[in-house]
C-alpha atoms as a printed R data frame, in Angstrom:
    type eleno elety resid chain resno       x       y       z
1   ATOM     1    CA   MET     A     1  11.329  27.548 -66.735
2   ATOM     2    CA   LYS     A     2  13.583  26.037 -63.583
3   ATOM     3    CA   LEU     A     3  11.836  28.889 -61.519
4   ATOM     4    CA   ASN     A     4   9.242  28.525 -63.315
5   ATOM     5    CA   ILE     A     5   9.214  24.756 -61.922
6   ATOM     6    CA   LEU     A     6  10.958  25.399 -58.449
7   ATOM     7    CA   LYS     A     7   7.590  28.185 -58.092
8   ATOM     8    CA   CYS     A     8   5.521  25.653 -58.719
9   ATOM     9    CA   PHE     A     9   6.719  22.220 -56.206
10  ATOM    10    CA   TYR     A    10   6.475  24.916 -54.621
11  ATOM    11    CA   CYS     A    11   3.193  25.293 -54.328
12  ATOM    12    CA   CYS     A    12   2.501  21.346 -54.604
13  ATOM    13    CA   CYS     A    13   4.650  21.257 -51.527
14  ATOM    14    CA   THR     A    14   2.747  23.636 -49.728
15  ATOM    15    CA   CYS     A    15  -0.957  22.551 -50.523
16  ATOM    16    CA   TRP     A    16   0.274  19.299 -49.366
17  ATOM    17    CA   LYS     A    17   1.849  20.518 -46.389
18  ATOM    18    CA   LYS     A    18  -1.630  22.397 -45.905
19  ATOM    19    CA   ARG     A    19  -3.596  19.566 -46.943
20  ATOM    20    CA   ASN     A    20  -2.268  16.747 -44.460
21  ATOM    21    CA   THR     A    21  -2.614  19.633 -41.622
22  ATOM    22    CA   PHE     A    22  -6.427  19.987 -42.783
23  ATOM    23    CA   ASP     A    23  -6.349  16.578 -42.714
24  ATOM    24    CA   LEU     A    24  -5.314  16.586 -38.784
25  ATOM    25    CA   GLU     A    25  -6.854  18.304 -37.822
26  ATOM    26    CA   ARG     A    26 -10.832  17.409 -38.782
27  ATOM    27    CA   ARG     A    27  -9.605  13.596 -38.013
28  ATOM    28    CA   GLU     A    28 -11.945  12.736 -34.927
29  ATOM    29    CA   LEU     A    29 -10.884   9.953 -32.990
30  ATOM    30    CA   ASN     A    30 -13.481   7.974 -31.457
31  ATOM    31    CA   ILE     A    31 -13.611   7.345 -27.411
32  ATOM    32    CA   LEU     A    32 -14.746   5.029 -25.064
33  ATOM    33    CA   LEU     A    33 -15.142   6.088 -21.395
34  ATOM    34    CA   LEU     A    34 -16.213   3.215 -18.812
35  ATOM    35    CA   GLY     A    35 -15.627   2.648 -15.244
36  ATOM    36    CA   MET     A    36 -17.841   1.460 -12.623
37  ATOM    37    CA   LYS     A    37 -20.821   2.924 -11.222
38  ATOM    38    CA   SER     A    38 -19.898   6.109  -9.414
39  ATOM    39    CA   VAL     A    39 -16.800   6.752  -9.762
40  ATOM    40    CA   GLY     A    40 -16.632  10.737 -11.727
41  ATOM    41    CA   LYS     A    41 -16.930   9.059 -15.536
42  ATOM    42    CA   THR     A    42 -19.571  11.822 -16.307
43  ATOM    43    CA   GLU     A    43 -17.506  14.530 -14.189
44  ATOM    44    CA   VAL     A    44 -14.333  14.298 -16.411
45  ATOM    45    CA   GLY     A    45 -16.792  13.680 -20.043
46  ATOM    46    CA   TYR     A    46 -17.866  17.372 -18.586
47  ATOM    47    CA   ILE     A    47 -14.726  18.821 -17.406
48  ATOM    48    CA   LEU     A    48 -12.785  17.482 -21.382
49  ATOM    49    CA   ALA     A    49 -16.016  18.493 -22.931
50  ATOM    50    CA   GLY     A    50 -15.974  22.524 -20.997
51  ATOM    51    CA   LYS     A    51 -19.029  22.115 -19.638
52  ATOM    52    CA   LYS     A    52 -20.648  22.930 -16.647
53  ATOM    53    CA   ARG     A    53 -22.355  20.278 -14.906
54  ATOM    54    CA   THR     A    54 -25.636  21.033 -13.356
55  ATOM    55    CA   ILE     A    55 -27.450  16.731 -13.220
56  ATOM    56    CA   TYR     A    56 -25.417  15.181 -10.966
57  ATOM    57    CA   GLU     A    57 -27.630  12.247 -11.158
58  ATOM    58    CA   THR     A    58 -25.744   8.889 -12.371
59  ATOM    59    CA   THR     A    59 -25.234   7.880 -16.287
60  ATOM    60    CA   ASN     A    60 -28.061   5.180 -17.220
61  ATOM    61    CA   GLY     A    61 -27.512   4.953 -20.755
62  ATOM    62    CA   VAL     A    62 -25.119   6.257 -22.632
63  ATOM    63    CA   GLN     A    63 -23.567  10.406 -23.307
64  ATOM    64    CA   CYS     A    64 -21.841  11.782 -26.397
65  ATOM    65    CA   TYR     A    65 -19.049  14.675 -25.804
66  ATOM    66    CA   LYS     A    66 -16.807  16.350 -27.636
67  ATOM    67    CA   THR     A    67 -13.376  18.205 -27.448
68  ATOM    68    CA   ARG     A    68 -10.844  19.459 -29.346
69  ATOM    69    CA   LEU     A    69  -7.618  19.580 -29.294
70  ATOM    70    CA   PRO     A    70  -4.824  21.444 -31.295
71  ATOM    71    CA   LYS     A    71  -4.338  17.852 -34.050
72  ATOM    72    CA   CYS     A    72  -7.606  16.745 -33.956
73  ATOM    73    CA   SER     A    73 -11.130  16.303 -31.868
74  ATOM    74    CA   LEU     A    74 -12.078  13.612 -29.721
75  ATOM    75    CA   ALA     A    75 -15.723  12.301 -29.801
76  ATOM    76    CA   ILE     A    76 -16.111  10.006 -26.376
77  ATOM    77    CA   THR     A    77 -18.799   8.126 -25.178
78  ATOM    78    CA   GLU     A    78 -19.764   7.315 -21.878
79  ATOM    79    CA   VAL     A    79 -21.572   4.616 -20.931
80  ATOM    80    CA   GLY     A    80 -23.316   3.934 -17.866
81  ATOM    81    CA   GLY     A    81 -21.567   2.152 -14.708
82  ATOM    82    CA   ASN     A    82 -24.010   0.080 -13.778
83  ATOM    83    CA   ARG     A    83 -25.078  -4.052 -14.441
84  ATOM    84    CA   GLN     A    84 -27.855  -3.175 -16.982
85  ATOM    85    CA   SER     A    85 -25.077  -0.740 -18.587
86  ATOM    86    CA   GLU     A    86 -21.813  -3.349 -18.295
87  ATOM    87    CA   LYS     A    87 -24.136  -5.041 -20.660
88  ATOM    88    CA   LEU     A    88 -23.617  -3.157 -23.472
89  ATOM    89    CA   TRP     A    89 -20.543  -2.342 -23.830
90  ATOM    90    CA   HIS     A    90 -19.070  -4.386 -26.156
91  ATOM    91    CA   HIS     A    91 -20.881  -3.026 -28.369
92  ATOM    92    CA   TYR     A    92 -18.775  -0.047 -28.171
93  ATOM    93    CA   TYR     A    93 -15.315  -1.733 -28.165
94  ATOM    94    CA   SER     A    94 -15.274  -2.586 -32.561
95  ATOM    95    CA   ARG     A    95 -15.639   1.266 -33.340
96  ATOM    96    CA   THR     A    96 -13.574   2.279 -30.213
97  ATOM    97    CA   MET     A    97 -10.022   3.888 -31.020
98  ATOM    98    CA   GLY     A    98  -9.155   4.692 -27.881
99  ATOM    99    CA   LEU     A    99 -10.703   3.762 -23.737
100 ATOM   100    CA   ILE     A   100 -10.377   5.830 -20.892
101 ATOM   101    CA   TYR     A   101 -10.745   3.669 -17.588
102 ATOM   102    CA   CYS     A   102 -12.099   4.984 -14.681
103 ATOM   103    CA   TYR     A   103 -11.245   4.161 -11.278
104 ATOM   104    CA   ASP     A   104 -12.136   5.312  -7.605
105 ATOM   105    CA   MET     A   105  -9.428   5.481  -5.732
106 ATOM   106    CA   SER     A   106 -11.687   6.848  -2.365
107 ATOM   107    CA   ILE     A   107 -13.204   2.726  -1.779
108 ATOM   108    CA   ASP     A   108 -12.413   0.481   0.064
109 ATOM   109    CA   ASP     A   109  -9.990  -2.560  -1.422
110 ATOM   110    CA   GLN     A   110 -12.637  -4.743  -2.373
111 ATOM   111    CA   GLN     A   111 -14.275  -2.569  -5.008
112 ATOM   112    CA   LEU     A   112 -10.818  -1.920  -5.878
113 ATOM   113    CA   GLN     A   113  -9.870  -5.135  -7.334
114 ATOM   114    CA   THR     A   114 -14.116  -5.958  -8.356
115 ATOM   115    CA   SER     A   115 -12.832  -2.179 -10.740
116 ATOM   116    CA   PHE     A   116  -9.982  -3.788 -12.418
117 ATOM   117    CA   GLN     A   117 -10.790  -7.363 -12.578
118 ATOM   118    CA   LEU     A   118 -13.531  -5.344 -14.885
119 ATOM   119    CA   LEU     A   119 -11.005  -3.932 -16.715
120 ATOM   120    CA   ASN     A   120  -9.211  -7.086 -17.231
121 ATOM   121    CA   LYS     A   121 -12.498  -8.330 -19.184
122 ATOM   122    CA   ILE     A   122 -12.959  -5.110 -21.162
123 ATOM   123    CA   VAL     A   123  -9.154  -5.330 -22.678
124 ATOM   124    CA   SER     A   124  -9.036  -9.729 -22.744
125 ATOM   125    CA   HIS     A   125 -11.792  -8.663 -25.519
126 ATOM   126    CA   GLN     A   126 -10.695  -9.176 -28.776
127 ATOM   127    CA   PHE     A   127 -12.411  -6.269 -29.685
128 ATOM   128    CA   MET     A   128  -9.823  -3.870 -27.468
129 ATOM   129    CA   ARG     A   129  -6.842  -6.498 -27.615
130 ATOM   130    CA   GLY     A   130  -3.665  -3.489 -28.928
131 ATOM   131    CA   LYS     A   131  -5.262  -0.309 -27.991
132 ATOM   132    CA   VAL     A   132  -4.522   2.962 -26.232
133 ATOM   133    CA   MET     A   133  -5.576   3.254 -22.854
134 ATOM   134    CA   LEU     A   134  -5.937   6.021 -20.304
135 ATOM   135    CA   LEU     A   135  -6.411   4.851 -17.118
136 ATOM   136    CA   VAL     A   136  -7.893   7.810 -14.320
137 ATOM   137    CA   GLY     A   137  -7.996   7.337 -10.323
138 ATOM   138    CA   THR     A   138 -10.480   9.405  -9.543
139 ATOM   139    CA   LYS     A   139 -11.466  11.764  -6.341
140 ATOM   140    CA   SER     A   140  -7.947  11.263  -5.327
141 ATOM   141    CA   ASP     A   141  -8.645  14.678  -3.447
142 ATOM   142    CA   LEU     A   142 -10.573  12.743  -1.446
143 ATOM   143    CA   VAL     A   143  -7.478  10.460  -0.403
144 ATOM   144    CA   ASN     A   144  -3.910  11.106   1.466
145 ATOM   145    CA   ASP     A   145  -0.850  10.634  -0.297
146 ATOM   146    CA   THR     A   146   0.164   6.999   0.427
147 ATOM   147    CA   ILE     A   147  -1.328   5.547  -2.967
148 ATOM   148    CA   GLN     A   148   0.912   6.034  -5.169
149 ATOM   149    CA   LEU     A   149   0.396   5.281  -8.757
150 ATOM   150    CA   TYR     A   150   3.460   2.667  -8.542
151 ATOM   151    CA   ASP     A   151   1.202   1.842  -6.474
152 ATOM   152    CA   ILE     A   152  -1.452   0.319  -8.453
153 ATOM   153    CA   GLU     A   153   0.759  -0.315 -11.177
154 ATOM   154    CA   ASN     A   154   2.638  -2.684  -9.144
155 ATOM   155    CA   ARG     A   155  -0.183  -4.534  -7.764
156 ATOM   156    CA   PHE     A   156  -2.760  -5.179 -10.420
157 ATOM   157    CA   ALA     A   157   0.747  -5.824 -13.262
158 ATOM   158    CA   LEU     A   158  -0.526  -3.090 -15.664
159 ATOM   159    CA   GLU     A   159   2.930  -3.286 -17.302
160 ATOM   160    CA   ASN     A   160   2.495  -7.391 -17.629
161 ATOM   161    CA   LEU     A   161  -1.250  -6.327 -18.904
162 ATOM   162    CA   ALA     A   162  -0.376  -4.397 -21.716
163 ATOM   163    CA   ASN     A   163   2.826  -7.015 -22.898
164 ATOM   164    CA   LYS     A   164   0.199 -10.018 -22.587
165 ATOM   165    CA   TYR     A   165  -2.712  -7.637 -24.720
166 ATOM   166    CA   PHE     A   166  -0.539  -4.962 -27.177
167 ATOM   167    CA   MET     A   167  -1.764  -2.686 -25.486
168 ATOM   168    CA   LYS     A   168  -0.297   1.445 -24.600
169 ATOM   169    CA   ILE     A   169  -0.889   1.981 -20.956
170 ATOM   170    CA   LYS     A   170  -0.804   5.213 -19.031
171 ATOM   171    CA   THR     A   171  -2.193   5.698 -15.150
172 ATOM   172    CA   ILE     A   172  -2.670   9.823 -13.952
173 ATOM   173    CA   HIS     A   173  -4.654  11.279 -10.825
174 ATOM   174    CA   PHE     A   174  -7.939  13.003 -11.745
175 ATOM   175    CA   ASN     A   175  -8.327  16.537  -9.007
176 ATOM   176    CA   PRO     A   176 -10.833  18.701 -10.518
177 ATOM   177    CA   ASN     A   177  -9.433  21.360  -8.758
178 ATOM   178    CA   LYS     A   178  -6.104  20.250 -11.142
179 ATOM   179    CA   LEU     A   179  -6.891  19.010 -14.505
180 ATOM   180    CA   GLU     A   180  -3.010  19.671 -15.467
181 ATOM   181    CA   SER     A   181  -1.984  15.879 -15.181
182 ATOM   182    CA   LEU     A   182  -5.852  14.526 -17.010
183 ATOM   183    CA   TRP     A   183  -5.290  16.790 -19.823
184 ATOM   184    CA   ASN     A   184  -1.795  15.617 -20.218
185 ATOM   185    CA   GLY     A   185  -2.979  12.214 -19.967
186 ATOM   186    CA   ILE     A   186  -5.186  12.972 -23.293
187 ATOM   187    CA   GLU     A   187  -3.027  14.522 -25.141
188 ATOM   188    CA   TRP     A   188  -0.855  11.652 -24.854
189 ATOM   189    CA   LEU     A   189  -3.926   9.866 -25.631
190 ATOM   190    CA   ALA     A   190  -4.576  11.457 -28.408
191 ATOM   191    CA   ASN     A   191  -0.741  11.388 -30.693
192 ATOM   192    CA   ASN     A   192  -0.526   7.827 -29.802
193 ATOM   193    CA   ILE     A   193  -3.551   7.547 -31.866
194 ATOM   194    CA   ASN     A   194  -2.680  10.191 -34.360
195 ATOM   195    CA   ILE     A   195   0.733   8.198 -34.618
196 ATOM   196    CA   ASN     A   196  -1.490   4.206 -35.803
197 ATOM   197    CA   TYR     A   197  -4.490   5.973 -36.950
198 ATOM   198    CA   SER     A   198  -4.207   4.333 -40.331
199 ATOM   199    CA   ASN     A   199  -3.405   1.100 -38.243
200 ATOM   200    CA   LEU     A   200  -6.599   1.512 -36.376
201 ATOM   201    CA   LYS     A   201  -9.079   2.985 -38.718
202 ATOM   202    CA   ASN     A   202  -8.549  -0.396 -40.972
203 ATOM   203    CA   ARG     A   203  -8.878  -2.332 -37.734
204 ATOM   204    CA   ILE     A   204 -12.367  -1.033 -36.718
205 ATOM   205    CA   GLU     A   205 -13.330  -1.522 -40.530
206 ATOM   206    CA   ASN     A   206 -12.818  -5.124 -40.686
207 ATOM   207    CA   ASP     A   207 -13.726  -5.730 -36.477
208 ATOM   208    CA   ASN     A   208 -16.744  -3.173 -37.662
209 ATOM   209    CA   ASP     A   209 -17.057  -6.787 -40.354
210 ATOM   210    CA   ILE     A   210 -16.008  -9.818 -37.964
211 ATOM   211    CA   GLU     A   211 -18.666  -8.082 -35.598
212 ATOM   212    CA   LYS     A   212 -21.944  -7.662 -38.476
213 ATOM   213    CA   THR     A   213 -21.354 -11.224 -39.717
214 ATOM   214    CA   LEU     A   214 -21.457 -12.780 -35.939
215 ATOM   215    CA   LYS     A   215 -24.606 -10.885 -35.831
216 ATOM   216    CA   LYS     A   216 -25.835 -12.603 -38.696
217 ATOM   217    CA   GLN     A   217 -24.576 -16.015 -37.476
218 ATOM   218    CA   GLN     A   218 -26.489 -14.701 -34.731
219 ATOM   219    CA   GLN     A   219 -29.443 -14.371 -35.641
220 ATOM   220    CA   LYS     A   220 -29.813 -16.869 -38.195
221 ATOM   221    CA   SER     A   221 -29.117 -19.471 -35.545
222 ATOM   222    CA   ILE     A   222 -31.650 -18.214 -33.047
223 ATOM   223    CA   LYS     A   223 -34.553 -18.303 -36.533
224 ATOM   224    CA   PHE     A   224 -33.357 -21.755 -36.881
225 ATOM   225    CA   SER     A   225 -34.312 -22.945 -33.203
226 ATOM   226    CA   ASN     A   226 -37.024 -20.921 -33.252
227 ATOM   227    CA   ARG     A   227 -38.323 -22.710 -36.534
228 ATOM   228    CA   ARG     A   228 -37.394 -26.299 -35.152
229 ATOM   229    CA   ALA     A   229 -39.455 -26.044 -32.153
230 ATOM   230    CA   LYS     A   230 -42.783 -25.420 -33.733
231 ATOM   231    CA   THR     A   231 -41.837 -27.988 -36.110
232 ATOM   232    CA   ALA     A   232 -40.831 -30.502 -34.548
233 ATOM   233    CA   PRO     A   233 -43.814 -33.496 -32.791
234 ATOM   234    CA   ALA     A   234 -44.222 -33.390 -29.252
235 ATOM   235    CA   SER     A   235 -43.807 -37.056 -29.581
236 ATOM   236    CA   ILE     A   236 -43.388 -40.559 -32.329
237 ATOM   237    CA   ASN     A   237 -43.142 -43.493 -31.855
238 ATOM   238    CA   SER     A   238 -40.776 -46.462 -34.259
239 ATOM   239    CA   SER     A   239 -43.698 -47.746 -35.893
240 ATOM   240    CA   GLN     A   240 -44.948 -44.195 -37.499
241 ATOM   241    CA   HIS     A   241 -41.345 -43.336 -37.679
242 ATOM   242    CA   ARG     A   242 -40.733 -46.576 -40.260
243 ATOM   243    CA   ARG     A   243 -44.103 -45.052 -42.019
244 ATOM   244    CA   SER     A   244 -43.445 -42.921 -42.778
245 ATOM   245    CA   SER     A   245 -39.031 -43.744 -43.878
246 ATOM   246    CA   LEU     A   246 -41.552 -46.004 -45.999
247 ATOM   247    CA   ILE     A   247 -43.154 -43.076 -47.948
248 ATOM   248    CA   PHE     A   248 -40.729 -40.311 -48.030
249 ATOM   249    CA   PRO     A   249 -36.791 -42.341 -47.989
250 ATOM   250    CA   TRP     A   250 -35.487 -38.970 -47.665
251 ATOM   251    CA   ASN     A   251 -36.678 -38.693 -43.633
252 ATOM   252    CA   MET     A   252 -34.193 -41.675 -42.685
253 ATOM   253    CA   HIS     A   253 -30.419 -39.382 -44.223
254 ATOM   254    CA   HIS     A   254 -31.568 -35.889 -43.492
255 ATOM   255    CA   THR     A   255 -28.278 -32.886 -43.953
256 ATOM   256    CA   ASN     A   256 -28.875 -29.530 -43.365
257 ATOM   257    CA   VAL     A   257 -27.069 -26.701 -45.849
258 ATOM   258    CA   PHE     A   258 -25.738 -23.324 -44.883
């Protein structure tokens, strides 16, 4: 009898362990890939997806990549970095679990500052605060060794940025000829998301509900404004207002209830 109970207990524990391992392997993490125009986002995306890039035009819309890791898979969404595409970025914030942000290490100082100003704008958004970010310095093979990661971290106060918005941030160099740093960064990103997966999943559901509510309110406001614009008279004099008030007294005290 005791032996049967032990066998049953062992089988249940084994099945539970296998089921959880299977769930973890099947788990898909939503990652957003952003950065300014022509910084090398697409190159990073193709490498992570294990695909050979044949078209070298800049991304003017959205591209999606799949990456399989030992314990999970990544669904990476790249949104173009031109001015038009930047206006669409915030539509993807509520559904993402982590961010890969690319900046070009070979650009001039002014462009580099613009890139990090854009980064500050992203992480300060209510739907991006508290999430995990991998900061990728691209085209590191085109610059000399005088530019180090700690120079970037200190200059743009990344530690203060992480503390201010409750984020975890890791910085890496990306060299297409040396991919070890990139894959180590991706593994770090996935591990930190997996640790907090349940909370992130719940948060995404809540953020999506908030976003839907805000959109409905905005649409309702626009609809109401258009209706008022069509129905309101161009002008009305005081005698007309007094006459209409005598006929319809409620015109004097009108309350909108929403």
